[in-house]
Each structure stands twice: as C-alpha cells, then as structure tokens.
Steps between C-alpha positions, in 0.01 A plus 500: 500500500810627683733287285336632180542861617865431579556353152332800336718740699813302414404503130451877506839548665660256253363689201585840645856426609594205275616294798574170324715660233701664778528169688329620816179448700248717685638386837860566397413852383309585819790378714738712290279808533472454876878469525557823304248698706654391828847592368401851385221593743747713700440780246150549645660630819835635378346721229275696741798547734724638224239716324351603834819697567370753246186570702274278289224309679632151583158334487442634149849389393428150635188477284673655197784248533261205506288633210807570284621144566157359415492686167858398418450133585168479313664661197790252493251218554266582213713708261830312512407171674822515701565398866629846583372727778502879477474750786646839605879480494718544809768692308257735326314581820828604663575730205146640520511569873859588586628655177201664333275601791736541796815587301368716216210634712248394234145460641402134509196578284730632226728198541199273441423700185859433393446126549182522290676677211790251519252211486336645188846530344569137599169397339572683173854361476362149550209536256716647224776244564775755561615299801764300311677819386513638852606168653774440245649849481559586865826330608440174687758594764313822576171311532661261749648795690158665529355187663795469738492869592130488580568191712763686704264795538214278622732324748633835625146628556430177690803560722375851572139401564615227735719744693822310427678809364480861614640840407835612639663846496849364432435221252150595376383147573579238764362185659235544769586488872236228560353683801156506340320167561317522166837464326538160665163405353643577155811294577286209618286517186803517273680205663182290505412573137858436384490158666162421341622609155826306537309186596263556204195492727184568295343841568823603674441876482135478603595279796783739590263798507233309693737375772670841531159667540399249768827555688440875476150461647618269780782739598274805484691659211197464272139563598250216468267548198135575578395221259636266235216510248318823414307670218713605205659844564387795290691569180370858490817672636707389198257389227514711184757747633731409210240612246432829679867604491617401150549868409769521770718238329608707201814670629868395460525350849188285474561398139831352615324325787247355253779368278670332797171349620453364148853366450524336843159331462576403140839338561394349832200325348673401177800348677287323760252361246772365271686341793184337637397364160845348455465337843158361408626366168256725315780692330852398398803701617589759235167461320347817359216670686179323391148646459399330827782678680359818353165409656671454835643852467155621397366342820749699708418823315131439573571432867719810520218718365263354758759537776547872432125565491437304820789674675819293491846500343594310179446126472738231380515128436612331823808281512318311780300343216796265471384326820175400330673400179732279707201301630345456156318822406488531121187695401284799580297293746791551740467878461121479539551321832732780617234757404237317708728506806565873459124558483451307825781696667301825470316411821817479713597870512512518886825304484662816359517634856738224610719503189722793603813629326709274728304201369532591132863621513650146491295424187629812325860413590471141373307588183761769432771235520313291242501791257875557536578157350485661155852632576628169367371583151716812463823490295738672743799454266383780267521856629204618289290238678658501846500871585139581398388187685696604810359854497147367458530245781684723747305813411153373582555437874772766550301779333188349661343540159442231236461758223842658568673163492324414174580843351873498580529142375347584161689828463838350591442216251438744214799718596739202525383349170556834321843538665599150384400582142196274510233768457342318204443192717280698738134465406294820454286389796804546725570849363136589561529366854815711550308818410203403719721437802691823439167681527430304819821623662424860399141472628612346829763771547236769451266320742766519772 
C-alpha cells in the first residue's frame, strides 16, 4: 500500500513539474530545495532586524517575511516551473528602512503603501510585456552601477549596525575604538563567516549566525531565548497597513520612491532570473526573454504584492538559488520545497531574540560584497558610462540614500550625452527619469 501511494505521489509530481523532460528526480529536487533554503534562511532574521529599525513589530515582520517567501516560491513553482526562490530583498529592505523611513521621515505605513503601488506597477508592466522596452533602454552600465551601489550601501549599514564604524567630528566617520565587547562579537562573526564562505561550507551564513549567537549567549552579550519553538507571532501590527495608506503615496516625494522600488525590484529580479536560468542550462546566454521568464517576473510581482500587504519590503529572486541549481535543481519542485521550509520556520520566532544586529551585520557586509561584483560589467573607458556609474555607486553610501545615488547617476548620464551631441541616442524613458528625479530633488529640498 505504501509503495503504491509513493508511486502515485511521484506520478503527480512528474506530471506537475515535468521531471523527466528536465532530467531530474523527486529526490534531486528536494535536496536542491533544502540547499537553497539553508543558504537564504538568514533573511528570516536579518529582515526583522533591518525593518525593525523603523519601529515596526519584529514578530510581525518575521511572519510577513516567511509568508512573502512562501507566496513567491509557490508562484515560481507552479507558474514558471523554475528552481528559483523569492523572498524579501536585502537591498530593498535597506532602502525602505534607512532611506525612506529614517532618512525621508516617511511613516513606515506609507512606505508599505509605496511598495504596494510599486508591485502593482511591476505586475502591469509584466502582464502587458513592457518589460523588454524598459530592460533594453536603460543603459546596461547604469543598471550594473545600481546593483553595485546598493551593495556598498548594504555593506556600510552592516558596518554601522555591527559597531565597526562610528561618527567623528573631524572626519565625519572613523573606525570604532573596539572598547565595546559587542563589537568583538561582530568581528568574530565576520571572520568566522568569511572562513566558511571561502571554504564553500554549505549553509555558511546560517552556520555563521548560529555560532555567533551561541558565542554571544555564552559570553553574556546576548540573552538566552525563553524558548525555541512557539506559536506563530501575530501579523496584526503590520497586516493591511499598506492598503490603508495608499492615499498618502500620491505626492512627488513618494512617487519617486515608488519608481525606485519598482526599478530596483524589476532589474534585480530580471538580472538574477536570467543569470540563474543560464546557469541551469534552461536559457542560453544572449537569448531573448521568454514567456516563462515573464512568468518568473509575474511570480515576483505577486510575491511583492503579498509582501507589502503582510508588512514587508519588496521581494526579489534570490541569487542563493544557484546553490540548489548547482546540486541538480531544475524545476518548480525545488521552489515548492523551499516554500515548505519557510512554512515550517514560522514556529521558530523566539530565535529572533538571539539574532541581534551584531549577528546579522557580518551577513549584510558579505552579501553587500556579492552585489558589488557587477562593477566588472561597467565600461570604464567611456566617460558617458564611467561618470554616471561612479556617481551612482559612490552616492548611495556617501549620501546614505539609494534614491540620491540613483537620481544623480541618471541625471548626469542625460547631461553628458546631450553635451557630447548624443541626445538622440538617449531613450525617452531616460528623459522621463531625469524629470522625475529633478522633482525628487526639489521635493527633498522642501522637506528639509
């Protein structure tokens, strides 16, 4: 009887995910899904830490993060049949918390409404197949610079949260004096995680956080949690707040924020999905965006809508999906497995108490370094490419504002192209972006 049930289940999975045609098995897909979850599970604890800086309830964020990931992974599993996991993005949550809420003084409820509107825009662009025009008409060098700039910003926030840098009257910023013992916990976590990553140890970041938390508990720097397993925290503090504050989005400042949420999520997911599909052999390098890729983008748009309603920042396809692809993941069954693990993780919220900013800081620094690798894609020999890229990359951490870096990068590109007599080569989308960002600067100046 048991063997027959197993065969029936295998047949259902075969028909649903077309396993044989993709040269994979149920076991191989489950192993791949497990590998991806372990590689990306850090977001369950990092996201509440980052968004919690805005005053949002960390327990609710924990649940919202898991639910957004579940929706995203189920969507890629059944809509696109791809081995790609989706969850709230580390770069977007930093923009949400440190630029929009803490920098622009926008209430977090309004910021969530901005994420919701951006996700609807993402959905419409995907449904009406406008994505190719947007992808192809924003300079590739500028897209690479955006990713690198966000990476530097995320790493810088990690350095701050871990206490490794501090303010200084003479130089504005300087290295810490290391008198605070919690700083040494950050250093320990960073060194340990770097070693684990360098040695390609599976689940390196999760292990790094776990060991750092244990060391913190043993040394008395972190309090022991009251439990490990507990009922799922209430989503009430954040659920639906995005929908209740949509009317607050329609002003120049927030419209610009919405556009940046949209563009960052759009390019992040598109670039990641295409790269992962090339790795898996499901798409050839240089091949045009296929309908299935469109479904993967649709999956992210769906997850982003859910994320905003539940109470979290924008979602994105995770580059950690490459770990599962490397061990044989080829279909949506891999993503389904990741979704199941995120569902199970909902009962482990007490662990949030031991995952402090010193524990998550090393992860932010290392993930930031991953994002900066896109620097290699920029053509530094051309001034019209090099300067806008430089302003974008340097501006994000130095202005402590992703939107300013993005704005000055776009505006300098348009100005340089016009000055070089290449105005006709600039797509109307870039001129529109120039006007939008000009309004942003005016709105921000009035706000201050």
